[in-house]
Biopython code that builds the backbone (N, CA, C, O; Angstrom):
import numpy as np
from Bio.PDB.StructureBuilder import StructureBuilder

atoms = [
    (1, "MET", "N", (0.821, -1.197, 0.000)),
    (1, "MET", "CA", (0.000, 0.000, 0.000)),
    (1, "MET", "C", (0.871, 1.270, 0.000)),
    (1, "MET", "O", (0.538, 2.267, -0.640)),
    (2, "LYS", "N", (1.986, 1.207, 0.729)),
    (2, "LYS", "CA", (2.875, 2.369, 0.785)),
    (2, "LYS", "C", (3.470, 2.662, -0.590)),
    (2, "LYS", "O", (3.674, 3.822, -0.948)),
    (3, "HIS", "N", (3.745, 1.612, -1.357)),
    (3, "HIS", "CA", (4.324, 1.793, -2.676)),
    (3, "HIS", "C", (3.355, 2.502, -3.620)),
    (3, "HIS", "O", (3.768, 3.347, -4.415)),
    (4, "ILE", "N", (2.075, 2.163, -3.536)),
    (4, "ILE", "CA", (1.064, 2.785, -4.392)),
    (4, "ILE", "C", (0.954, 4.268, -4.082)),
    (4, "ILE", "O", (0.872, 5.089, -4.995)),
    (5, "ILE", "N", (0.951, 4.616, -2.810)),
    (5, "ILE", "CA", (0.857, 6.023, -2.405)),
    (5, "ILE", "C", (2.107, 6.780, -2.853)),
    (5, "ILE", "O", (2.018, 7.919, -3.311)),
    (6, "PHE", "N", (3.270, 6.142, -2.717)),
    (6, "PHE", "CA", (4.521, 6.776, -3.137)),
    (6, "PHE", "C", (4.524, 7.050, -4.636)),
    (6, "PHE", "O", (4.904, 8.139, -5.066)),
    (7, "VAL", "N", (4.106, 6.074, -5.431)),
    (7, "VAL", "CA", (4.094, 6.232, -6.885)),
    (7, "VAL", "C", (3.089, 7.308, -7.306)),
    (7, "VAL", "O", (3.371, 8.095, -8.210)),
    (8, "ALA", "N", (1.920, 7.347, -6.660)),
    (8, "ALA", "CA", (0.922, 8.368, -6.982)),
    (8, "ALA", "C", (1.452, 9.766, -6.639)),
    (8, "ALA", "O", (1.258, 10.703, -7.412)),
    (9, "GLY", "N", (2.103, 9.910, -5.516)),
    (9, "GLY", "CA", (2.683, 11.200, -5.124)),
    (9, "GLY", "C", (3.795, 11.627, -6.055)),
    (9, "GLY", "O", (3.919, 12.806, -6.386)),
    (10, "LEU", "N", (4.608, 10.668, -6.480)),
    (10, "LEU", "CA", (5.686, 10.967, -7.408)),
    (10, "LEU", "C", (5.142, 11.416, -8.761)),
    (10, "LEU", "O", (5.681, 12.341, -9.369)),
    (11, "ALA", "N", (4.088, 10.775, -9.231)),
    (11, "ALA", "CA", (3.483, 11.157, -10.505)),
    (11, "ALA", "C", (2.902, 12.567, -10.435)),
    (11, "ALA", "O", (3.039, 13.333, -11.389)),
    (12, "LEU", "N", (2.269, 12.916, -9.347)),
    (12, "LEU", "CA", (1.712, 14.259, -9.203)),
    (12, "LEU", "C", (2.815, 15.305, -9.111)),
    (12, "LEU", "O", (2.669, 16.409, -9.635)),
    (13, "THR", "N", (3.903, 14.972, -8.456)),
    (13, "THR", "CA", (5.015, 15.909, -8.321)),
    (13, "THR", "C", (5.679, 16.169, -9.671)),
    (13, "THR", "O", (5.990, 17.316, -9.991)),
    (14, "LEU", "N", (5.897, 15.130, -10.461)),
    (14, "LEU", "CA", (6.572, 15.303, -11.743)),
    (14, "LEU", "C", (5.690, 15.952, -12.795)),
    (14, "LEU", "O", (6.202, 16.499, -13.771)),
    (15, "SER", "N", (4.371, 15.904, -12.618)),
    (15, "SER", "CA", (3.488, 16.531, -13.598)),
    (15, "SER", "C", (3.414, 18.043, -13.407)),
    (15, "SER", "O", (2.982, 18.755, -14.313)),
    (16, "ASN", "N", (3.825, 18.541, -12.250)),
    (16, "ASN", "CA", (3.817, 19.970, -11.978)),
    (16, "ASN", "C", (5.046, 20.607, -12.635)),
    (16, "ASN", "O", (6.168, 20.251, -12.274)),
    (17, "PRO", "N", (4.877, 21.544, -13.594)),
    (17, "PRO", "CA", (6.028, 22.091, -14.325)),
    (17, "PRO", "C", (6.991, 22.888, -13.455)),
    (17, "PRO", "O", (8.184, 22.933, -13.757)),
    (18, "VAL", "N", (6.514, 23.516, -12.387)),
    (18, "VAL", "CA", (7.402, 24.325, -11.552)),
    (18, "VAL", "C", (8.331, 23.416, -10.763)),
    (18, "VAL", "O", (9.522, 23.699, -10.642)),
    (19, "ILE", "N", (7.795, 22.323, -10.224)),
    (19, "ILE", "CA", (8.597, 21.404, -9.428)),
    (19, "ILE", "C", (9.494, 20.566, -10.333)),
    (19, "ILE", "O", (10.620, 20.249, -9.950)),
    (20, "ALA", "N", (9.029, 20.205, -11.509)),
    (20, "ALA", "CA", (9.776, 19.334, -12.407)),
    (20, "ALA", "C", (10.974, 20.044, -13.038)),
    (20, "ALA", "O", (11.782, 19.386, -13.693)),
    (21, "GLY", "N", (11.119, 21.339, -12.868)),
    (21, "GLY", "CA", (12.317, 22.023, -13.324)),
    (21, "GLY", "C", (12.143, 22.770, -14.625)),
    (21, "GLY", "O", (13.122, 22.953, -15.348)),
    (22, "GLY", "N", (10.970, 23.201, -14.949)),
    (22, "GLY", "CA", (10.785, 23.946, -16.181)),
    (22, "GLY", "C", (9.538, 24.801, -16.128)),
    (22, "GLY", "O", (8.738, 24.705, -15.197)),
    (23, "GLU", "N", (9.387, 25.625, -17.123)),
    (23, "GLU", "CA", (8.225, 26.505, -17.212)),
    (23, "GLU", "C", (7.542, 26.229, -18.547)),
    (23, "GLU", "O", (8.208, 26.105, -19.575)),
    (24, "ILE", "N", (6.213, 26.132, -18.531)),
    (24, "ILE", "CA", (5.450, 25.876, -19.737)),
    (24, "ILE", "C", (5.161, 27.208, -20.414)),
    (24, "ILE", "O", (4.683, 28.147, -19.778)),
    (25, "LYS", "N", (5.460, 27.284, -21.730)),
    (25, "LYS", "CA", (5.248, 28.497, -22.497)),
    (25, "LYS", "C", (4.494, 28.136, -23.769)),
    (25, "LYS", "O", (4.802, 27.125, -24.400)),
    (26, "GLU", "N", (3.521, 28.937, -24.152)),
    (26, "GLU", "CA", (2.768, 28.681, -25.369)),
    (26, "GLU", "C", (3.334, 29.546, -26.496)),
    (26, "GLU", "O", (3.443, 30.766, -26.371)),
    (27, "VAL", "N", (3.691, 28.881, -27.605)),
    (27, "VAL", "CA", (4.283, 29.561, -28.745)),
    (27, "VAL", "C", (3.349, 29.392, -29.937)),
    (27, "VAL", "O", (2.959, 28.271, -30.263)),
    (28, "CYS", "N", (2.985, 30.496, -30.591)),
    (28, "CYS", "CA", (2.078, 30.458, -31.739)),
    (28, "CYS", "C", (2.793, 30.980, -32.983)),
    (28, "CYS", "O", (3.511, 31.979, -32.934)),
    (29, "THR", "N", (2.581, 30.282, -34.100)),
    (29, "THR", "CA", (3.138, 30.705, -35.378)),
    (29, "THR", "C", (2.002, 30.845, -36.378)),
    (29, "THR", "O", (1.047, 30.070, -36.315)),
    (30, "PRO", "N", (2.064, 31.799, -37.297)),
    (30, "PRO", "CA", (1.003, 31.966, -38.284)),
    (30, "PRO", "C", (0.938, 30.770, -39.229)),
    (30, "PRO", "O", (1.972, 30.236, -39.630)),
    (31, "ARG", "N", (-0.269, 30.353, -39.581)),
    (31, "ARG", "CA", (-0.468, 29.198, -40.449)),
    (31, "ARG", "C", (-0.440, 29.635, -41.914)),
    (31, "ARG", "O", (-1.089, 30.609, -42.295)),
    (32, "VAL", "N", (0.322, 28.900, -42.728)),
    (32, "VAL", "CA", (0.399, 29.162, -44.162)),
    (32, "VAL", "C", (0.174, 27.846, -44.903)),
    (32, "VAL", "O", (0.429, 26.771, -44.361)),
    (33, "ASP", "N", (-0.307, 27.935, -46.154)),
    (33, "ASP", "CA", (-0.511, 26.731, -46.960)),
    (33, "ASP", "C", (0.768, 26.385, -47.714)),
    (33, "ASP", "O", (1.800, 27.025, -47.515)),
    (34, "LYS", "N", (0.703, 25.376, -48.579)),
    (34, "LYS", "CA", (1.895, 24.916, -49.302)),
    (34, "LYS", "C", (2.449, 25.976, -50.241)),
    (34, "LYS", "O", (3.653, 26.004, -50.499)),
    (35, "ALA", "N", (1.598, 26.840, -50.750)),
    (35, "ALA", "CA", (2.045, 27.891, -51.658)),
    (35, "ALA", "C", (2.660, 29.076, -50.916)),
    (35, "ALA", "O", (3.237, 29.965, -51.543)),
    (36, "GLY", "N", (2.541, 29.098, -49.591)),
    (36, "GLY", "CA", (3.107, 30.191, -48.805)),
    (36, "GLY", "C", (2.126, 31.302, -48.511)),
    (36, "GLY", "O", (2.504, 32.338, -47.965)),
    (37, "LYS", "N", (0.837, 31.093, -48.877)),
    (37, "LYS", "CA", (-0.181, 32.113, -48.619)),
    (37, "LYS", "C", (-0.766, 31.922, -47.221)),
    (37, "LYS", "O", (-0.811, 30.804, -46.707)),
    (38, "ALA", "N", (-1.208, 33.002, -46.620)),
    (38, "ALA", "CA", (-1.787, 32.956, -45.286)),
    (38, "ALA", "C", (-3.133, 32.238, -45.309)),
    (38, "ALA", "O", (-3.941, 32.444, -46.215)),
    (39, "VAL", "N", (-3.369, 31.384, -44.294)),
    (39, "VAL", "CA", (-4.644, 30.700, -44.139)),
    (39, "VAL", "C", (-5.493, 31.540, -43.188)),
    (39, "VAL", "O", (-5.084, 31.811, -42.059)),
    (40, "MET", "N", (-6.666, 31.947, -43.644)),
    (40, "MET", "CA", (-7.524, 32.813, -42.846)),
    (40, "MET", "C", (-8.503, 31.981, -42.019)),
    (40, "MET", "O", (-9.011, 30.961, -42.485)),
    (41, "ASP", "N", (-8.762, 32.424, -40.793)),
    (41, "ASP", "CA", (-9.732, 31.776, -39.920)),
    (41, "ASP", "C", (-11.130, 32.203, -40.354)),
    (41, "ASP", "O", (-11.383, 33.393, -40.546)),
    (42, "LYS", "N", (-12.035, 31.245, -40.510)),
    (42, "LYS", "CA", (-13.374, 31.544, -41.021)),
    (42, "LYS", "C", (-14.209, 32.342, -40.019)),
    (42, "LYS", "O", (-15.018, 33.180, -40.419)),
    (43, "LYS", "N", (-14.022, 32.091, -38.728)),
    (43, "LYS", "CA", (-14.841, 32.768, -37.716)),
    (43, "LYS", "C", (-14.437, 34.222, -37.498)),
    (43, "LYS", "O", (-15.288, 35.111, -37.462)),
    (44, "THR", "N", (-13.139, 34.458, -37.354)),
    (44, "THR", "CA", (-12.681, 35.804, -37.013)),
    (44, "THR", "C", (-12.233, 36.619, -38.222)),
    (44, "THR", "O", (-12.218, 37.849, -38.164)),
    (45, "GLY", "N", (-11.871, 35.959, -39.306)),
    (45, "GLY", "CA", (-11.401, 36.672, -40.484)),
    (45, "GLY", "C", (-9.932, 37.052, -40.414)),
    (45, "GLY", "O", (-9.412, 37.697, -41.324)),
    (46, "LYS", "N", (-9.255, 36.654, -39.335)),
    (46, "LYS", "CA", (-7.823, 36.930, -39.184)),
    (46, "LYS", "C", (-7.026, 35.698, -39.590)),
    (46, "LYS", "O", (-7.594, 34.630, -39.819)),
    (47, "GLN", "N", (-5.722, 35.851, -39.677)),
    (47, "GLN", "CA", (-4.866, 34.730, -40.042)),
    (47, "GLN", "C", (-4.858, 33.690, -38.922)),
    (47, "GLN", "O", (-4.714, 34.037, -37.750)),
    (48, "ALA", "N", (-5.014, 32.412, -39.283)),
    (48, "ALA", "CA", (-5.029, 31.325, -38.311)),
    (48, "ALA", "C", (-3.626, 31.098, -37.769)),
    (48, "ALA", "O", (-2.637, 31.417, -38.430)),
    (49, "GLU", "N", (-3.545, 30.539, -36.549)),
    (49, "GLU", "CA", (-2.260, 30.286, -35.911)),
    (49, "GLU", "C", (-2.178, 28.840, -35.441)),
    (49, "GLU", "O", (-3.183, 28.243, -35.055)),
    (50, "ASP", "N", (-0.972, 28.286, -35.477)),
    (50, "ASP", "CA", (-0.689, 26.980, -34.894)),
    (50, "ASP", "C", (0.010, 27.230, -33.569)),
    (50, "ASP", "O", (1.073, 27.850, -33.535)),
    (51, "CYS", "N", (-0.581, 26.750, -32.469)),
    (51, "CYS", "CA", (-0.016, 26.979, -31.150)),
    (51, "CYS", "C", (0.457, 25.669, -30.541)),
    (51, "CYS", "O", (-0.195, 24.634, -30.681)),
    (52, "LYS", "N", (1.605, 25.724, -29.859)),
    (52, "LYS", "CA", (2.172, 24.568, -29.175)),
    (52, "LYS", "C", (2.610, 24.998, -27.784)),
    (52, "LYS", "O", (3.003, 26.144, -27.568)),
    (53, "LYS", "N", (2.539, 24.066, -26.847)),
    (53, "LYS", "CA", (3.052, 24.314, -25.505)),
    (53, "LYS", "C", (4.416, 23.649, -25.414)),
    (53, "LYS", "O", (4.564, 22.458, -25.690)),
    (54, "ILE", "N", (5.424, 24.451, -25.017)),
    (54, "ILE", "CA", (6.771, 23.928, -24.898)),
    (54, "ILE", "C", (7.274, 24.172, -23.484)),
    (54, "ILE", "O", (6.781, 25.049, -22.775)),
    (55, "LYS", "N", (8.255, 23.386, -23.090)),
    (55, "LYS", "CA", (8.839, 23.509, -21.766)),
    (55, "LYS", "C", (10.149, 24.275, -21.887)),
    (55, "LYS", "O", (11.025, 23.880, -22.655)),
    (56, "VAL", "N", (10.293, 25.361, -21.145)),
    (56, "VAL", "CA", (11.473, 26.208, -21.195)),
    (56, "VAL", "C", (12.342, 25.872, -19.991)),
    (56, "VAL", "O", (11.890, 25.932, -18.848)),
    (57, "HIS", "N", (13.603, 25.517, -20.262)),
    (57, "HIS", "CA", (14.545, 25.194, -19.199)),
    (57, "HIS", "C", (15.463, 26.379, -18.949)),
    (57, "HIS", "O", (15.758, 27.151, -19.861)),
    (58, "LYS", "N", (15.913, 26.519, -17.707)),
    (58, "LYS", "CA", (16.857, 27.572, -17.376)),
    (58, "LYS", "C", (18.256, 27.117, -17.759)),
    (58, "LYS", "O", (18.613, 25.955, -17.570)),
    (59, "LYS", "N", (19.043, 28.037, -18.297)),
    (59, "LYS", "CA", (20.415, 27.719, -18.670)),
    (59, "LYS", "C", (21.279, 27.752, -17.421)),
    (59, "LYS", "O", (21.253, 28.716, -16.656)),
    (60, "VAL", "N", (22.039, 26.691, -17.228)),
    (60, "VAL", "CA", (22.899, 26.592, -16.063)),
    (60, "VAL", "C", (24.332, 26.871, -16.500)),
    (60, "VAL", "O", (24.850, 26.223, -17.410)),
    (61, "GLU", "N", (24.961, 27.826, -15.854)),
    (61, "GLU", "CA", (26.341, 28.165, -16.164)),
    (61, "GLU", "C", (27.260, 27.228, -15.382)),
    (61, "GLU", "O", (26.991, 26.906, -14.225)),
    (62, "GLY", "N", (28.335, 26.800, -16.018)),
    (62, "GLY", "CA", (29.268, 25.900, -15.367)),
    (62, "GLY", "C", (30.676, 26.457, -15.403)),
    (62, "GLY", "O", (30.933, 27.518, -15.972)),
    (63, "ASP", "N", (31.582, 25.719, -14.785)),
    (63, "ASP", "CA", (32.985, 26.117, -14.784)),
    (63, "ASP", "C", (33.666, 25.612, -16.052)),
    (63, "ASP", "O", (33.239, 24.622, -16.647)),
    (64, "LYS", "N", (34.722, 26.299, -16.455)),
    (64, "LYS", "CA", (35.469, 25.882, -17.637)),
    (64, "LYS", "C", (36.240, 24.595, -17.313)),
    (64, "LYS", "O", (36.807, 24.456, -16.229)),
    (65, "VAL", "N", (36.251, 23.674, -18.254)),
    (65, "VAL", "CA", (36.942, 22.404, -18.072)),
    (65, "VAL", "C", (38.437, 22.649, -18.201)),
    (65, "VAL", "O", (38.883, 23.221, -19.196)),
    (66, "PRO", "N", (39.217, 22.227, -17.214)),
    (66, "PRO", "CA", (40.664, 22.473, -17.291)),
    (66, "PRO", "C", (41.298, 21.594, -18.382)),
    (66, "PRO", "O", (40.885, 20.460, -18.622)),
    (67, "GLU", "N", (42.321, 22.172, -19.028)),
    (67, "GLU", "CA", (43.037, 21.442, -20.069)),
    (67, "GLU", "C", (44.015, 20.466, -19.444)),
    (67, "GLU", "O", (44.614, 20.744, -18.405)),
    (68, "LYS", "N", (44.170, 19.314, -20.093)),
    (68, "LYS", "CA", (45.138, 18.317, -19.611)),
    (68, "LYS", "C", (46.539, 18.747, -20.026)),
    (68, "LYS", "O", (46.740, 19.300, -21.107)),
    (69, "LYS", "N", (47.484, 18.487, -19.164)),
    (69, "LYS", "CA", (48.892, 18.839, -19.451)),
    (69, "LYS", "C", (49.677, 17.627, -19.837)),
    (69, "LYS", "O", (50.872, 17.728, -20.112)),
]
sb = StructureBuilder()
sb.init_structure("model")
sb.init_model(0)
sb.init_chain("A")
sb.init_seg("    ")
for serial, (resi, resn, name, xyz) in enumerate(atoms, 1):
    if name == "N":
        sb.init_residue(resn, " ", resi, " ")
    sb.init_atom(name, np.array(xyz, "f"), 0.0, 1.0, " ", f" {name:<3s}", serial, name[0])
structure = sb.get_structure()
């Protein structure tokens, strides 16, 4: 029983983007057809967009690797 609770807690912890070590960011790009023309959205009349959610990691600075002599 303890193992089931541990695994459930671990799954909930890793699904949280702040605890898992990253930030979720939504990136949208304008949609174009094969000819390169803009695809218009029928409802709004504006150019349609393709949106994706990506995980942004922080860059970690390290020390320079010493050269071998």
